[in-house]
C-alpha positions in Angstrom: -177.2 94.1 -5.9 -174.3 96.8 -5.0 -177.0 99.6 -4.6 -179.1 96.9 -2.1 -175.7 96.0 -0.3 -175.3 100.0 -0.1 -178.6 100.8 1.3 -178.3 98.0 3.8 -174.8 98.5 5.2 -174.8 102.5 5.2 -178.1 104.2 5.1 -179.9 101.8 7.0 -177.4 102.6 10.1 -177.3 106.0 9.2 -181.1 106.3 9.2 -181.2 104.7 12.8 -178.5 106.8 14.3 -180.8 110.1 13.5 -184.3 108.2 14.9 -181.8 107.6 17.8 -180.4 110.6 18.1 -184.0 112.5 17.7 -185.6 110.0 20.2 -183.0 110.7 22.7 -183.5 114.7 22.4 -187.1 114.4 23.2 -187.5 111.8 25.8 -183.7 111.9 26.9 -180.7 109.5 26.6 -181.6 107.0 29.7 -185.0 106.6 28.0 -184.0 106.0 24.5 -181.0 103.7 25.9 -183.3 101.5 27.9 -186.0 101.5 24.9 -182.8 99.8 22.8 -182.0 97.7 26.0 -186.0 96.2 26.3 -186.6 95.5 23.1 -183.7 93.4 22.3 -184.4 91.4 25.7 -188.0 90.9 24.7 -186.8 90.1 20.7 -184.9 87.5 22.3 -187.5 86.0 24.3 -189.6 85.8 21.3 -187.7 84.7 19.1 -186.5 81.9 21.5 -190.6 80.8 22.4 -190.9 81.1 18.6 -187.9 78.8 17.6 -188.7 76.1 20.1 -192.6 75.9 18.7 -191.1 75.9 15.4 -188.8 73.0 16.4 -192.1 71.2 17.6 -193.7 71.6 14.4 -190.4 70.5 12.1 -190.5 67.1 14.6 -194.4 66.7 13.9 -194.0 67.4 10.0 -191.2 65.0 9.7 -192.9 62.1 12.0 -195.9 62.5 9.6 -193.8 62.0 6.6 -194.2 65.7 5.4 -191.3 67.8 4.3 -190.8 70.7 6.4 -189.6 73.1 3.6 -191.7 76.1 4.6 -191.3 75.2 8.3 -187.4 75.2 7.5 -187.9 79.2 6.0 -189.9 80.3 9.0 -186.8 79.0 10.9 -184.5 81.3 8.9 -186.8 84.2 9.0 -187.0 83.6 13.0 -183.0 83.6 12.8 -183.4 86.9 10.9 -185.8 88.5 13.3 -183.6 87.6 16.2 -180.1 89.2 14.5 -182.7 92.4 13.4 -183.8 92.5 17.1 -180.2 92.5 18.8 -178.9 95.0 16.4 -179.6 98.8 17.7 -182.2 100.9 16.6 -185.7 101.4 16.4 -186.7 100.4 12.3 -184.8 97.1 12.9 -186.5 96.1 15.7 -189.8 96.8 14.0 -188.7 94.7 11.4 -187.4 92.1 13.6 -190.9 92.1 15.4 -192.9 92.0 12.5 -191.2 89.0 11.3 -191.9 86.9 14.6 -195.9 87.7 13.6 -196.4 84.1 11.9 -199.0 85.5 9.3 -196.3 88.1 8.0 -194.2 85.4 8.0 -196.1 83.3 6.0 -196.6 85.7 3.7 -192.9 86.7 3.3 -192.1 83.0 2.5 -194.8 82.9 0.0 -193.9 86.2 -1.9 -190.3 84.8 -1.9 -191.5 81.2 -3.1 -193.3 82.9 -5.7 -190.5 85.3 -6.7 -188.0 82.7 -7.0 -190.4 80.1 -8.9 -190.5 82.8 -11.6 -186.7 83.2 -11.2 -186.3 80.1 -12.1 -188.9 79.8 -15.0 -187.0 82.6 -16.5 -183.4 81.9 -16.2 -183.3 78.0 -15.6 -182.6 76.2 -12.7 -178.6 75.7 -13.8 -176.2 73.6 -12.5 -174.2 74.1 -9.8 -170.5 73.1 -9.6 -167.6 73.4 -7.3 -164.2 74.2 -8.2 -162.2 71.5 -6.4 -164.3 68.7 -8.6 -162.5 68.6 -11.5 -159.1 68.3 -9.2 -159.8 65.3 -7.6 -160.7 62.7 -10.3 -162.8 59.7 -9.1 -160.7 56.4 -8.8 
């Protein structure tokens, strides 16, 4: 877990910075900054559109009596996409835009659900307890 966090918080930003510097050397600072700003604006527009579409789908599923669990996971992906698109950098923008493509998003969700199912089969579901439960006995 530590290696993943190290990669996420140190290596990725350094790689983003390196790419932005190289692009700035080739295209110029103004074009590079404009590219970052435009991808952020376009990303915000796309995230908003897909978010509203997803809310409609969740409402429809609930009205039809279906559990919208995968739709809610899509919402998490769209939220993550928005965060990635607002983060300056081209790798995060590329990842954010990929998460906005419905087939890519569905494939990712299915892979994560499969991995979770395997983990729970292997490890068991376990029990979640909260520290304050024992301090307040029921009367």
